[in-house]
DRENZA-761561 format. One record per residue: x negated, y, z negated of N, C-alpha, C, CB in turn. Coordinates in steps of 0.2 Angstrom, whole numbers, plus 2048, in hexadecimal, padded with zeros to 3 digits. Last residue first. Glycine has a CB too. Layout:
! residues N
XYZXYZXYZXYZ ...
This chain:
! residues 421
51BBA252A516B9E526516B97528516B9F51F 527BA752F520BA953251ABA553051FBB0531 531BA3527530B9F52D529BA1531536BA0532 530BAC51C52FBA551B52DBA1522536BA2518 532BB952152CBB751D52ABB051C52DBBB516 53EBB7528538BB852B532BB7527538BC052D 547BB451D545BAF52153FBB052654BBAE526 547BC1517544BBB513542BB6518549BB950E 54CBC9521546BCA51F543BC451B546BD051A 559BC2522554BC252854DBC4526557BC752D 55EBC551655DBBE517558BBE51D564BBA519 560BD351755BBD0512559BC951355EBD050B 569BD3521563BD652255EBD351D563BDD522 574BCD51B572BCA52156ABCC522576BCB527 576BD6511575BCF50F571BCC51557BBCB50D 57ABE1519574BE1515571BDA513574BE650F 586BDD51D581BDE52257ABDE51F582BE5525 58DBDC51158CBD6515587BD751A593BD4519 58DBEA50D58ABE5509588BDE50D58EBE3503 594BEF51758DBF251658ABEC51258DBF8513 5A1BE951559DBE851C596BEA51B5A0BEC521 5A4BEF5095A3BE750A59FBE65105AABE450A 5A5BFC50C5A0BFA50759FBF25085A3BFB500 5B0BFC5155A9BFF5175A4BFC5125A9C06517 5BABF850D5B8BF45125B1BF65155BDBF5518 5BAC035035BABFC5015B7BF75075C0BF94FE 5BEC0D50C5B7C0D5095B5C065065B7C12503 5CBC0A5115C5C0A5155BEC0A5125C6C11519 5D2BFE5065D2C045085CBC0550D5D1C0A502 5DEBF24FE5D8BF45025D8BFB5035D8BEF508 5E8BF14F55E4BEC4F55DEBED4FA5E7BE64F8 5EAC014EC5ECBFC4F15E7BF74F15ECC004F8 5EFC054DA5EBC054E15EDC004E65E4C044DF 5F5C044CE5F8C084D35F5C084DA5F9C0F4D1 5EEBFA4C75F5BFB4C65F9BFF4CC5F7BFE4BF 5E0BFC4CA5E4BF64CD5EBBF74CC5E1BF04C9 5D9C0B4CF5DEC084CA5E2C024CC5E3C0E4C7 5D2C104D95CEC0C4D45D3C094CF5C9C0F4D0 5D2C194E45D6C124E45D3C0D4DF5D6C0F4EB 5CAC234E55D1C254E45D5C1E4E45D4C294E9 5BEC1E4E95BFC214E25C6C234E15BBC284E2 5C0C0E4F15C0C154F15C1C184EA5C5C184F6 5B9BFF4E85BEC034EC5BCC0A4ED5C5C024E9 5A9BF64E95ADBFB4E65B3BFE4EB5A9C014E4 5A0BE94E55A4BEB4EA5A9BF04E75A7BE54EE 590BEA4DE597BEA4DD59BBED4E3599BED4D6 582BE44E9586BE94E558DBE74E3586BF04E9 57CBD34E657FBD84EA581BDE4E6584BD64EF 56EBC94E1574BCD4DF576BD34E4573BD04D7 567BBA4E5568BC14E756FBC44E5568BC24EF 55CBAE4E0562BB14E0562BB84E2565BB04D9 553BA14EA554BA54E455BBA94E554EBAA4E2 545B9A4F354CB9A4F154DB9E4EB54FB934F0 53AB914FD53CB974FA543B974F953AB9D4FF 532B824FB539B844FD53AB8B4F953EB7F4FA 526B7E4F6527B7E4FD52EB814FF526B774FF 524B7E4E851FB814EC520B814F4518B7E4EB 530B774E452EB7E4E2529B824E652CB7E4DA 535B6B4E7534B6F4EC532B764EA53BB704F0 538B604DF531B614E1530B664E652EB5A4E3 545B5F4DA544B5C4E053CB5C4E3548B5E4E5 543B684CF544B614CE543B5C4D454BB5F4CA 543B744D653DB724D353DB6A4D153CB764CC 551B754DB54BB754E0544B724DC549B7D4E2 557B744CF558B6F4D4552B6F4D955FB6F4D7 554B814CA552B7B4C7552B754CB556B7A4C0 55AB894D4552B894D4550B834CF550B8F4D1 567B864D1565B854D855DB844D8567B8A4DD 569B894C456AB824C6567B814CD571B814C6 566B974C4562B924C0563B8B4C2564B934B8 56FB9C4CD568B9D4CE564B984CA566BA44CD 57BB984C657AB954CC573B964CE57EB984D2 579BA04BA579B994BA578B964C057FB974B7 579BAE4BE573BAB4BC573BA44BC572BAE4B4 587BAD4C2582BAF4C757BBAC4C5582BB64C8 58EBAA4B658DBA44BB588BA64C1594BA34BE 584BB34AA58ABB04AC589BAB4B258FBB64AF 57ABBA4A557BBB44A1582BB14A357BBB549A 56EBC24B0573BC24AB574BBB4A757ABC54AD 565BC14BA56BBC14BC570BC14B656DBBC4C1 559BBF4B255ABC54B6561BC64B8555BC54BC 561BB64A455DBB74AA55DBBE4AD55EBB14AF 563BB6493566BB9499560BB949E569BC0498 55DBAE48A564BB0488567BB448E563BB5482 551BA1488555BA548C55BBA7489557BA2493 543BA147D54AB9E47F54EBA348354DB9B478 531BA0480538BA347E53EB9F480538BAA481 525B9B484528B9847F52FB9B47D524B98479 51FBAB48B51EBA348A521BA1483516BA2489 52CBB648F525BB548D525BAD48B524BB9486 534BBC49F534BB849852CBB7496537BB1499 533BCD4A6534BC54A6533BC249F530BC24AB 532BDA4A452DBD74A852EBCF4A8526BD94A7 53BBDF49A53BBE14A1537BDE4A6539BE94A0 544BD648F53DBD649153DBD9499539BCF491 54DBD748054DBD9487545BD9489551BDF489 550BCB47454CBD047654CBD147E544BCF474 559BC3467558BC446E554BCB46F55FBC5472 552BBC458556BC145B554BC2463555BC8458 548BB345454FBB1453554BB6456551BB144B 538BAC45853DBB1456544BAF45653DBB745C 530BA245D530BA3456534BA9454529BA6454 530BA946D52EBA446952DBA6462527BA146C 53EBB546F537BB346F535BAD46B533BB946D 54CBB347854ABB3471543BB047154FBAE46D 54FBBF48554CBB948254CBB947B545BB7485 554BC5495555BC648D553BBF48B55DBC848B 54BBCD4A254FBC849F550BC949854BBC14A0 547BD64B1549BD64AA54DBD04A854DBDC4A9 544BD74BF540BD24BB542BD24B3539BD44BB 548BD94CF54BBDA4C8547BD44C4552BD94C8 544BE24DC541BDC4D9543BDD4D153ABDC4DA 552BEA4E454DBEA4DF54BBE34DE550BED4D9 557BF44F1556BED4EF551BED4EA555BE84F5 564C004F555DBFE4F355DBF74F055BC034ED 56FC0050356EBFF4FC567BFD4FA573BFA4F9 56FC00511571C0650D570C06506579C0750E 561BF6517568BF9517569BFF51256DBF4516 554BF2516559BED518560BF0519559BE7514 544BF551854ABF9518550BF451B549BFF51D 53ABEB50C53DBEC513543BF1512540BE6516 536BE84FF532BED503536BEF50A52BBEB504 53EBDE4FB53FBE44F853BBEA4FB53CBE44F1 539BD3503540BD6503541BDD501545BD1500 52CBD250052EBD4507535BD650752DBCE50B 52DBCE4F352ABD44F452BBD64FB522BD24F4 535BC24F3538BC84F0534BCE4F2539BC84E9 537BB54FA532BBA4FC534BC14F9530BBA503 53CBAA4ED53EBAE4F3538BB34F4545BB24F2 53BBA24E2536BA24E7538BA54ED534B9A4E8 53FBA74D1541BA74D953ABA54DC543BAE4DB 53FB9B4C353DBA14C753FBA14CE536BA34C6 546B974B3544B954BA543B9B4BE549B904BE 545B934A2545B984A7543B944AE540B9D4A6 546B8849A54AB8E49854AB9349E547B91492 548B784A1544B7E49F548B8349D53FB804A5 54BB6749C54EB6E49F54AB7449D555B6F49D 549B5B498544B5E49C546B6549F542B594A2 555B5849154EB5748E548B5B49254CB5048C 560B5849A55EB5E496557B5E492563B5F491 564B504A555EB504A255CB5649F559B4E4A8 56FB5C4AD56DB554AC566B554A956DB514B3 575B6B4A4572B674AA570B604A856CB6B4AD 57CB7949E57CB7149D57AB6E4A4583B6F49B 574B86497577B8449D577B7C49D573B874A3 577B89485573B8748B576B8449156EB82488 585B94482580B8F48157CB8E486584B8947E 597B96485590B9948358CB93481592B9D47C 5A4B9A48F5A0B9548D599B9848B59EB90493 5B6B9C4915AFB9F48F5ABB9948E5B0BA4489 5C3B9E49D5BFB994985B8B9C4975BFB9249B 5CBBA34A75CBBA64A05C8BA249B5D2BA849E 5C8B9E4B35CEB9B4AF5CEB9D4A85CCB934AF 5BEBA64B75C4BA74BA5CABA34B75C3BA54C1 5B6BA94A65B6BA74AE5BCBA84B15B3BA04AF 5AFBB449A5B4BAF49D5B4BAF4A45BBBB249B 59EBB24945A3BB74975A9BB249B5A0BBB49D 594BAB48E59BBAA48C5A0BAF48F59BBAC485 587BA9492588BAE48E590BAF48B587BB4491 57CB9C494582B9E495585BA3490588B98496 56BB99499570B9B494576B9E49756CBA1490 55EB9849F562B9249E567B9449855EB8C49C 55BBA54AC55BBA24A5560B9C4A455CBA74A0 550BAA4B9556BA74B7556BA44B0559BA34BC 547BB74C1547BB24BC54EBB04BA543BB44B5 549BC14CB543BBD4CA543BB74C653DBC24C8 555BC54D6554BC34CF54EBBE4CF55ABBF4CD 557BD34E0554BCC4E0552BCA4D954EBCC4E5 565BDD4E155FBDA4DC55DBD34DE561BDA4D5 56CBEC4E856ABE44E8565BE34E3568BE24EF 577BF84E2571BF54E3571BEE4E456CBF74DD 584BFD4DD57FC024E1578BFF4E357EC084DE 586BF44CE589BF94D3583BFD4D758DBFF4CF 581BE34CE581BEA4CB584BEF4D157ABEC4C9 588BD54D5584BD74D0586BDE4CD57DBD74D1 58EBC74DD58FBCE4DC58CBD04D5596BD04DC 582BBB4E4588BBD4E0588BC44E0588BBA4D9 57ABAD4EC57CBB44EC582BB54E857DBB74F3 56CBA44EF572BA44EB574BAB4EB572BA04E5 563B9E4FC564BA44F956BBA34F5564BAA4FD 556B9550355CB9550155DB9B4FC55EB8F4FC 54CB8E51154EB9450D555B9350A54DB9B510 54CB83518546B87518546B8D513544B8A51F 553B73513553B7A51554CB7D515557B7D50F 552B66510552B67517552B6F518558B6451A 553B6550254DB6350554DB6450C54DB5B504 560B6B50055AB6F4FF554B6C502559B6F4F7 56BB62503568B67508562B6B50756EB6C50A 56FB5A4F956EB5750056AB5C505574B55503 571B644EE56CB5F4EE56AB5C4F556EB594E9 57CB6D4EF575B6F4F1570B694F2572B744ED 587B664E9587B694EF581B6A4F258BB704EF 582B614DD585B5C4E1585B5F4E858CB5A4DF 57EB6D4D6579B684D857CB634DD577B644D2 58BB744D5585B774D9580B714DB582B7C4D4 593B6B4CE595B6D4D458FB704D859BB714D4 592B664C158CB654C558EB664CD58BB5E4C5 59AB694B659BB624B9596B614BF5A2B624BC 596B754B3594B704AE595B694B2598B714A8 59DB7C4BE595B7C4BE593B764B9593B834BB 5AAB7A4BA5A7B774C05A0B774C15AAB7B4C6 5ABB814AE5ABB7A4AE5A9B764B45B3B784AD 5A9B8F4B15A4B8B4AE5A4B844AE5A5B8D4A6 5ADB964C15B0B924BB5AAB8E4B85B5B8D4BE 5AFB9C4CE5ACB9F4C85AFB9C4C25AEBA74C8 5A9B914DC5AEB944D75ABB974D15B3B8E4D4 59FB944EA5A0B914E45A6B944E059AB904E0 59DB914FC59FB964F75A1B914F05A6B994F9 590B90508595B8D504597B924FF592B86500 588B9051858AB9351258FB8F50E58CB9A513 57AB9152357FB8D521581B9051A57EB86521 571B98530574B9952957AB95528575BA1528 563B9653A56AB9553956CB9553256CB8E53C 557BA0542559B9C53C560B9C53B556B9F536 54ABA354E551BA354C552B9F546555BA1551 53ABAB54853EBA654C545BA654A53BB9F54C 533BB4541531BAD541535BA8545530BAB53A 53BBBF542534BBF545531BB9545530BC5542 54CBB9545546BBB541540BBC545546BB753A 55DBB8547556BB954A551BBC546557BBD551 569BAD541565BB354055EBB3544565BB6539 577BA5545570BA554656DBAC54556EBA254D 585B9F53A582BA453F57ABA253F583BAB53C 58BB9753158AB94538587B9953D590B9253A 590BA4527590B9D528590B9B530597B9A525 591BB252658BBAF52858BBA8529586BB0523 59EBB552159BBB9527595BB552A59ABC0525 59FBAD5165A4BAC51B5A1BAF5225ABBAF51A 595BB350E595BAC50F599BAA515597BA7509 59ABC050C594BBF510593BB751258DBC050B 5A5BBD5045A6BC050A5A0BBF50F5A8BC850A 59EBB94F85A3BB44FC5A4BB75035A9BB34F8 598BC54F5594BBF4F6598BB94FA591BBC4F0 5A2BCE4F359EBCF4F9599BC94FA59ABD54F9 5B2BCA4EE5ABBC94EC5A6BC94F25AABC24E9 5BFBD54E85BCBD14EE5B5BD04EB5BCBD44F5 5CEBD84DE5C6BD84DF5C4BD34E55C3BD64D9 5DABDB4DA5D9BDC4E15D2BDA4E35DABE34E2 5DBBDA4CC5DEBD44D05DCBD54D85E5BD34CF 5D1BDE4C15D3BE14C75D5BDB4CB5CEBE64CA 5D0BD74B55CEBDE4B55D1BE14BB5C7BDF4B4 5D4BCB4B95D8BCE4B45D6BD54B35D8BCA4AD 5C9BC74C15CFBC94C45D4BCC4BF5D2BC24C7 5BBBC44C15BEBCA4BC5C5BCC4BF5B9BD04BC 5B8BBF4D25B9BBE4CB5BABC44C75B2BBB4C8 5B8BB64E25B9BBC4DE5BABBA4D65C0BC04E0 5ABBA94E45B2BAC4E45B2BB34E15B7BA74E1 59BBAB4EB59FBA94E65A6BAC4E859DBAD4E0 58EBA24F6592BA84F3597BA64EE596BAC4F9 57EB9D4FD584B9C4F9588BA24F7583B974F3 575B9750A577B9D50657EB9B503578BA350B 567B9051256DB8E50F56FB9450A56DB8850B 560B8E522561B9351C567B91519561B9A51E 554B8952D559B8752955AB8B523559B7F528 54EB8D53E54DB8D536554B8C53354BB94534 54AB8454B54FB8854954FB87541556B8554B 541B7B550540B82552545B8754F540B8255A 545B6E54C53FB7154953EB7954B539B6E54A 556B6A549551B6C54E54BB7054B554B71553 560B6754155AB63541554B6554555CB5C542 569B73537567B7053D561B6C53C565B76543 576B7052B56FB7252C56CB6F53356AB71526 584B72528581B6F52E57AB7252F586B70534 591B7051D58AB7251E587B6E523586B72517 59DB6C51859CB6F51F596B715215A2B74521 5A0B6A50C5A0B6451059FB665175A6B6050F 5A2B7750759DB7350459CB6C50759EB714FC 5ABB8050A5A6B7F50F5A0B7A50C5A2B85511 5B6B805025B0B855005AAB845055AEB844F9 5BFB775065C1B7E5075BCB835055C7B7F503 5B8B6B5015B9B6C5085BBB7350A5BFB6850B 5B8B6D4F35B2B6C4F75B3B6E4FE5AFB654F6 5C6B6E4F05C1B734EE5BBB734F25BFB724E6 5CBB614F45CDB684F75C9B6D4F65D4B694F4 5C4B584EC5C3B584F45C5B5F4F75C7B524F7 5C9B5C4E05C2B5D4E15C0B5D4E95BDB574DE 5D6B584E25D4B5F4E05CDB604E25D6B614D9 5D4B4A4E35D7B4E4E85D5B554E85DFB4D4E9 5CFB474D65CBB464DC5CEB4A4E25CBB3E4DE 5DAB4A4CE5D4B4E4CD5CFB4D4D45D0B4C4C7 5E3B404D25E4B474D45DEB4C4D35EAB4A4CF 5DCB354CE5DCB364D55DEB3D4D75E1B314D7 5DCB374C05D6B374C35D6B384CA5D3B304C2 5EAB364BD5E7B3D4BC5E0B3D4C05E6B3E4B4 5F2B2D4CB5EFB2E4C45ECB354C45EAB284C3 601B2C4D25FBB304D35F8B314CC5FCB364D6 60DB224DB609B234D4602B264D6608B1C4D1 617B2B4E7613B254E560FB274DE60EB234EA 61CB374EA621B314EA61DB2B4E8624B314F0 614B444E0615B404E661AB3A4E560EB3D4E8 615B534DB618B4D4D8619B494DE61FB4F4D4 609B604D860CB5C4DD60FB554D9608B5A4E3 601B694D2608B684CF60CB634D360BB6E4CE 5F5B694D95F5B674D25FCB664CF5F2B6D4CE 5F9B6C4E65F6B654E55F6B644DD5EFB654E7 5FDB794E4602B744E75FFB6D4E5602B754EF 5F1B7F4E05F7B7F4DB5FCB7A4DE5FAB864DB 5E9B7D4EA5E7B794E45EDB794E05E1B7C4E1 5EFB864F35EFB7F4F55EDB7B4EF5E9B7E4FA 5EEB934ED5F4B904EE5F4B894F05F7B944F4 5E0B934EC5E3B924E65EBB904E75E3B994E2 5DDB954FA5DBB8F4F75DFB8E4F05D3B8F4F5 5E3BA24FB5E6B9C4FF5E4B964FC5E4B9D506 5DABAA4F45E1BA94F25E4BA34F55E5BAF4F3 5CEBA84FB5CEBA64F45D5BA54F25CBBAC4F0 5D1BAC5085CFBA55075D0BA35005C7BA4509 5D4BBA5065D9BB55085D7BAE5075DABB6510 5C8BC05015CDBBE4FD5D2BBA4FF5D0BC54FA 5BEBC450A5BDBBD5075C3BBB5035B7BBD503 5BFBCD5195C1BCC5125C1BC55105C9BCF512 5BBBD05265B6BCE5215B8BCD51A5B1BD4521 5C7BD552C5C5BCE52D5BFBCC5285C2BCD534 5D2BDF5235CCBDE5265CABD75275C6BE2523 5E4BDC5255DEBDD5205D8BDC5255DEBD751B 5EFBDB52D5EBBE152E5E5BE15295EFBE752D 5EFBCA5355F2BD05315EDBD65315F3BCE52A 5E9BC153D5EEBBF5385F1BC45345EBBBA534 5DFBC05475DEBC45405E3BC253B5DFBCC542 5DCBB154F5E0BB654D5DEBBA5475E7BB454D 5CABAD5545D1BAC5525D5BB25515D2BA754D 5BCBB554D5BFBB05515C6BAF54F5BBBA9551 5B5BBD5445B8BC054A5BBBBB54F5B3BC454E 5B0BB85395ABBB953E5AEBBB5455A7BB353F 5BABB75315B5BBB52F5B0BBD5345B1BB8529 5C1BAD5375C4BB35375BFBB85355CABB3531 5B9BA25365BABA453D5BDBAB53C5BFBA0540 5B9BA05285B3BA252B5B4BA55325AEB9C52C 5C7B9D5265C4BA35235BDBA55265C3BA151C 5C7B9152E5CCB975305C9B9D52D5D3B9652D 5BFB895275BDB8B52D5C1B915305BEB85532 5C6B8851A5BFB8B51B5BDB8D5225BAB85518 5D1B8151F5D2B8851C5CBB8B51C5D4B87515 5CCB755245CFB7A5295D0B815265D6B7852B 5C9B6F5185C3B7151D5C6B765225C1B6B521 5D6B6D5135D1B7150F5CBB735145CDB6D50A 5DCB6551C5DEB6C51C5D9B705175E5B6C519 5D4B5951B5D5B5C5225D7B645215DAB59526 5D4B5550E5CEB575115CFB5B5175CAB50512 5E2B5450C5DFB595085D8B5B50B5DDB56501 5E5B495155E8B505165E4B555125EFB50513 5DEB3F50F5DCB415165DFB485175DFB3C51B 5E5B3E5035DEB3F5035DBB4250A5D9B39501 5F2B3A5075F0B415035E9B435045F3B404FC 5EFB2E50C5F2B335115F0B3A50D5F9B32512 5EBB275015E6B285075E9B2D50B5E6B2150A 5F6B274F95F0B2B4F75ECB2C4FD5EDB274F1 605B29503600B255005FAB2A4FD5FDB1F504 60EB32509611B2C50660CB28502614B2850B 610B4350B60BB3E50A60FB38506605B40506 619B4E50B61AB48510616B4250F61AB4B517 614B5750361AB5450161CB4E50561FB59500 609B5C50A608B5850560EB54502605B5C4FF 610B6451360DB5E51660BB59510606B5F51A 614B6E50B619B6A50F616B6451161BB6E515 608B7350660DB71502612B6C505610B764FE 602B775125FFB7250E604B6F5095F9B7550A 60AB8251660AB7C51A607B76516606B7D520 607B8B50B60EB8850C60EB82510612B8E50F 5F9B8D50D5FBB89507603B875085FBB8E501 5F9B9351A5F6B8D5195F8B895135EEB8E519 601BA0519603B9A51D600B9351B603B9B524 5FABAA514600BA7510602BA1513605BAC510 5F1BB051C5EFBAA5195F4BA75135E8BAB515 5F3BBB5235F6BB55265F4BAF5225F4BB552D 5F0BC751D5EBBC35205EDBBD5245E5BC151B 5FBBCB5165F8BD051B5F1BCD51E5F5BD6517 5FEBC150D602BC35125FFBC7518608BC750F 5F3BC15045F4BBB5095F9BBD50E5F8BB5504 5F4BCD4FF5EEBCC5025EFBC65075E8BCA4FD 600BCC4F95FFBD14FE5F9BCF5025FFBD84FB 5FEBC34EF603BC14F4602BC64FA60ABC24F1 5F4BCA4E75F2BC44EB5F7BC24F05F2BBE4E6 5FDBD54E25F7BD64E75F5BCF4EA5F1BD84E2 607BCF4DA608BD24E1602BD34E560BBD94DF 605BBE4D4605BC54D4605BC84DA5FEBC84D0 603BB04D660ABB34D760ABBB4D660FBB04D1 5F6BAD4D35F8BAD4DA5FFBB04DB5F8BA64DC 5F3BAB4C65F3BB24C85F5BB34CF5EBBB44C8 5F4B9D4C45FABA14C35F9BA84C55FBBA14BB 5E7B994C75EDB984CC5F3B9C4CB5EFB904CD 5E0B9C4BC5DEB9F4C25E4B9E4C75D8B9B4C5 5E7B944B25E7B9B4B25E5B9E4B85E2B9D4AC 5EFB864BC5E9B894B85EAB914B75E2B884BB 5FFB7F4BB5FAB834BF5F5B854BA5FDB884C2 601B6F4B3603B754B55FDB794B8605B794AE 603B5D4B75FFB634B5602B6A4B75F8B624B8 611B544B160EB574B7609B5D4B5613B594BC 611B474A7611B4E4A760DB504AD60EB514A0 61BB384A7614B3B4A8615B434A9612B384AF 626B37499625B374A061EB3A4A162BB3B4A4 627B2D48B625B3348E624B3349561FB3648A 635B2248762DB2348962CB2A48D62BB1D48E 642B2048563FB25481638B26483640B2447A 645B1548D648B1B48E645B2148B650B1A48D 63FB0A48763CB0D48D63FB1448F63DB08493 63EB0B475641B0947B63FB0D481649B0A47B 631B0746A635B0C46D638B0A474632B1346E 629AFF46362FAFC465633B01468632AF9460 61DB0445D61CB01463623AFE466618AFB462 623B0344D61EB0645161EB01457618B0644E 636B0244B62FB0044A62AB0344F62FAF8449 642B0544F63EB0B44C637B0944A642B0E446 648AF9453647AFF458642B0445664EB0145A 648AF2447643AF044D642AF6452646AEA450 651AF944064BAF943D646AF744364AAF4437 65CAF744865AAFE447653AFE44565FB01442 65DAE944665CAEB44D659AF344D662AEB451 660AE843965AAE543B658AE844265BADE43B 66CAEF438667AF2435660AEF437667AF142D 674AE643F673AED44266DAF043F679AF1441 674ADB437671ADA43D66FAE1440676AD6442 67BAE042C674ADE42B670ADE432673AD8427 687AE2432684AE743067CAE642F687AEA429 68BAD443568AAD943A686ADF438690ADB43D 68CAD0428687ACD42C685AD1432689AC642F 696AD8423690AD842068AAD642468FAD4419 6A1AD442B69EADB42B697ADB4286A3ADF428 6A2AC64276A0AC842E69DACF42F6A6AC7433 6A6AC841A6A0AC541B69DAC74226A0ABD41A 6B2ACE41D6ADAD24196A6ACF41A6AFAD2412 6B9AC44246B8ACB4276B2ACF4246BEACF428 
């Protein structure tokens, strides 16, 4: 019995040693796949103001329906079709609402861009945390998220006309941003994109159709080439393009010069990025690009309530220098960019990327394009505290409508100057 106990003991030790050896862990202890958690941007969705905006616009329903339908998907192909279909439907629903078609869905003004923003985040959060009944790799989940982003931003819905008698204009807007400063914020550039998508404006040079897309306020998406991927198929066919974002209080600015520099202000995912704007083929990357919009005609015209400026100021490190210098009249030869006319955030970056793409496509002398900054969209003077204020007020709506109307008017002036020639 003693010998048997010794042999059994030695066998137990051998088995224990084998189980603890590298690579010999039992299947029961293997780590389960980790389901991604919501992003910083998506987590804001649970706050009171976004939920009120969704409820008062009827846009709380698309994300809930998307979640239910997604849970029924049995294959990746089914999920991909669902994502594309419902992403595109969300964009079209937002455009229709902004342009007075279909049900209002609540008491928020039709021109409000925020329902689209928060509904999209509800959908991306469902998709990011979804646990399907089939194997879904990280790469395939990322591909589904990319498809949802693109379809729900109008990036797959650009329909520039082929008719020679109809001008072709491409306009871009942005999501709301600085949401930790004020979760209620709206972005008049995104609202303008919704109001103008697919519309025809009458100019002295003939009618022109406007097609629009909206971009995220995230450094990583820009570094991944979302601007170039979206605009490259359409710039060679356009007669005019204009990137638009929210800028300074009480004024519009046509930004003359764009700089190849990121200043590090946090984006909607609370990520900062500082350094040279990352683009393909950096060896040929210029420090500066310039507008080819007809800025003289735009600034001379009476386009609406807010003044419009030809904004030429930049910040540079002069050739041979080490410290940044503000130049009111644009960059000097050989200087390094530290801020374009539109600053050093993503509004400057979209202008830089779009105009660099224009130049790399050989269109500098034939395609007018550049950046427009809108006024800051402001609430009523008695409704400025995000902790106690309401999500909308009559002054807020009036300001947004006036900005949208003036964007349309500025675009008409620019298109007139272009299509007359």
